[in-house]
N, C-alpha and C positions, 0 to 999 in steps of 0.2 A: 535527423535520421529518421528514415522511414520506417515502416512496418515490415519490409523486406529484410532488414536486418535481423529480425527474428525469425520469420517464417522459412528464410533461405537454408536455416539449419535443421529442418524437419522435413519429412515427405508430405507432399500436399494433400494427400488422403489420411493424414495421422487420424484424424477424427471423422471420417467418412460416415455419414449416417447416424453419427453419435448426436444426442439431443443434451445440451449443455445449458443450464440455466446460471447467470452471473448476477448475484444481487449487488446492487450499488453500481451497476454496469454503465451507467452514464457519469460517474465520477470520473478522475485523473486516471487511477491505476486500472479500474474496470474496463473503461472505455478502449483503452489500448489492449486489454486480454481480449475482449470481444472481437474487436478487429482481427487479432492475430487468429483466433478460433475459427472465425469465418473462412478465413484465408487456408485453413487447414482442413477444411472440408465440414466443420461442425454445424449443425442446426442450432444457432445459437438464440436464448429469450434472456433479453437485458429487463431486469427489474429493478426500478429506481422510482423513489417518491419526489426525487427533484429537489430535496431540502439543500443539498450541497451539490448533487450531480448536476449537468448542463446539457440540454438539448444539444447545443452545438458541438458538443462531444462525440455524439453519435450521429448527426443529421446525414451525414456522409455514408452512413451504414443502411440506412432504410432502403436504398434501392436493392439491396441484395436479397434474394429470395431465403435465403436462409438465416435472416435476421428479422427477429420480433422484438418489439419494445412495449412492454407493460408498465404504465405509470400506476404504481402501488407501493404500499409500505410491507417491508418483508415481516412485520409484526401482525399485519392481517392477511398475509398471504400463505396458501397450503399449496407448496408445490406436487405435481403428479406427472410422471411419465417420464423423468429424465434420467439421463445414464449417468451424469456428472451434475452436481450441484456445488458451484464456487459462491461461497458466501463472503462477500466482501463488503456489504454495506455497513456503512460506519460514519461517525464524525471523526476524522482524524487530526484535526486543528488542535492545538491545547487550548487557545483562546476560545474557540468555539466550543468544545466541550466541557470546558469549565463554564461557561455562560448558559448551557443547555444540558445539564446532567442528567436529566430523566430520559431525555432523547437520544443522549449517548447510550445508555444502560440497555434499553429495549431491544435493538438491534441484535446485541450480542448475548440474549437471554431469550425472549419470547420468539424473536426473528429467528435465531439459530435454532430454537427449540422445534419449530415449524419444519426448517429444512432437515433436521434430524429424523424427525417423524416420518418423514416422507421418504427418507433414504432406508427405512426398515423394508421399504417394498424392493431393495434391490439397487438403490443410487449409491454412487461414492460422492462423499462429502470432502472438498477442499475447504479448509478454515483459513481465510487469512487473519492469522493473529499478528501480533507486534512485538518489537523489541522492548516495548514499555511493560511488558510482563516482568522485565528484570529490575524495574524501578532504578534506583540508585545504586547500580551493581558494583559489589566489591572484588569482582573476578574480571579481569580486562585482559586479553580479549575473553568475552563470555561464552560459555558452551552451553548447549541445551540442557545439560543435567545440573545447571546453577538453579536454585530455587527462586530467587528473587528476592528483593528487598524493598518493598512497596507500602507506602502508609495507605492503610485501608479505609481511613475515613478523611483523607486529605482532599484539597480541590482538585487533584487529578485522579482520584481513585474511581470515578465514574468511568473512565475510560480503561485505566490499568486493570482494575478488579473485574470490570466486565468482561475483559478480554481473557484474563485468569479463569474466571468462570466459563466463559465458552470453552476453553480448553478442556478444562475438567468435565464439562458436559458432554463434549466430544468423545473423550476418552471413557465417560460411563456406558454411552451408546454403544462404543465399540467392544467394551468387554462385556455387557449384560446381553446386548441383542446382536452382536457380531457385525456391526455396521461398519463398513469401509471409510474411515476418516483418515485424512492426512491433515497435518497442521504446518503451516510456514510461518514462522516468526519474522516479519518483515522489518528491516530496518530503514532508515530514511530514505525514500525514492522521491526522485525529481526528474523533471523533464517538460517538453510541450505538454499543454492542456491544464498543467496546475493553473487554478484560478487568481488571475492577477489583482482582479477587482474586488475580490472579496474582503470584507471589513476585516476577518481573522485570516488572512493570507499567511502560510507557513515560510519559513526562514529565507528559503532561497527565493521563492518570489516576490517576496517582500523587499529583500536586498536588492534584487534585479530591478524591479520597478522603481524604487528610491534611487537606485544609481542611474538609470536612464533618464529620471527627470531631474536629477542633479539636487535631489533632497536628502537630508542627512540619513545615514543609515542608523537605524535603532537597534541597540543591541541590549538585552535583558541581562542584567549583571554584568560581571567583569569581562565576558567574553572568552574566558579560558576554559569554559565547559566546552566538551568536544562532541562530534557527532561522527557517524560514517555513513557518507551518502552515495547511494547506486543509481545509475542512469536508469530510465524506466525501461528501456529495451532488455537490460539485463535482468531486471526483476521478473519481466514479463517471461523471459526466455526459461526461467527457473520454474515459475507457476507452470509452464505447460510441462516440463520435465516432471514435474510433481503428479501431473493428471495422466502422463502417459506410462509411468514406472509403477508396476504392480508390486514391486520391492519396498515400497514406501507407506503401506497401510499401517495405520496404528502408530505412525513416527512423527516427529516433532523436528523440524528442520530449520535452522537460522538462514535467512537470506539477505544478504548484505555484503557490503565492502569492507575489508580489513584496514583501508588506508583512513585512518582516523585523522582528524583535522578539529583544531578549535574555531569557534565561532568568530573571533575576531580575525584569524587568518583567513576564514571563508569570506568576510567581509571586504578584507585586502584585495583578494583574488579578483573577485567580482568587479571591484572598483578598477583594478588593472585591465581586466577583458573589457569593461564597458568604456575605458578611458573617461570616467567620470571624474568630476570635481567635486562629488559629495564628501561632506565630513562624516566622522562617525561618532555618534553621541551614546551615552549609555543612560539606560533606564532601569528602574527597580527590578531586581530579581525575581523570576516567577517562583512562586512557593512549590516546594519539592521537585524542582528540575534537577534531573540526575546531572551528576558533574561530567561524567564520561560515559561514552556509548560505541562499543565496538564489538564485532561478532566474532566468535571463533566459528569458521565456516568448513571446518575439516569434513564433518559430517555431509554437507552438500557437495564437496568435492568426491567424498566417497560413494554415496549412494547415487547421486545425479551427474557426476562428471562435471559439475558446473563450478564456475567462479566469475566475477565480472570481468569484462573485456575493456569497457569503456573507461578512460580514465577521468577523474573530476573535472580537469581543466578541459577537455574535450567535449564533455558532457554539458558543461557549464557554457561552452561556446554554442553548441546546439540549441540549447535553451534560451540564450540570450538574442540569438537571431530570432527565434519565434516570438519572443516578446517584444522585439524590435518591429516585426511585421505586425503585431496586433496594434501597436501605438501607431503605426502608420496607417492602420485601417485596411 
């Protein structure tokens, strides 16, 4: 699915003459957002240290006059002169952040602090938080007013707690200094540009690559844990609505699909869609892995007029085709 699916729903001059910084902009989700903002008239600066982001995600954007790439770490960068700062720099893969816990915590603490300090000069900050702040939630579907059930010293805490700290820091700057902050809690997003070659690939790219190569699909635990997957164009649509809507200052909004699916059923769907002969094998469960994950998105519907449009099956078909093209060179 092309970027047109996103931008066709907005005025092409929605962000005309606006200067927007996207940290983590060479990553999967950040690159999609950069591209959409360019098409909507913004002057976009993409900041990325390329620790997990990829130049190939943004190489096609370098020909646009309203696009600038800066290779730098957000923890060492001090933004100036932006109308909007979208802070998305992060290590989002569980295996990745559990192996690099310090690297995981710095973008959501020092990096975010740099962004918020800059925003005291008049910028708006959109903080890309995560459903992981809910931990192993006891309330499903989970609303924004649920406080979370997180192990603060567990192997996943570097990600979970740094995102929770990031949210608290945003709200502190909002309350003490009047900074315009907007927080989205993003549930599992997937689609083209997910890195299929990463040692720490997330579940959908890992399953797809294993299926296309007829290798066993590896499931951590019993496979009965659930997640809610949102196709990337739907997530980016929500992010644009958060930027464009002044009624969400100081708000926290869930962005995700309410269609909950078990990991074993996800594996079976991918096997069917790829016509793969792969088998499913089970490995040791990850520590503190949440059993269920599904958002209550009534707030997003009310404030943004948003809900996902792309079904999981259709989104997987688009994603599988992209992975096939990569495999075929």
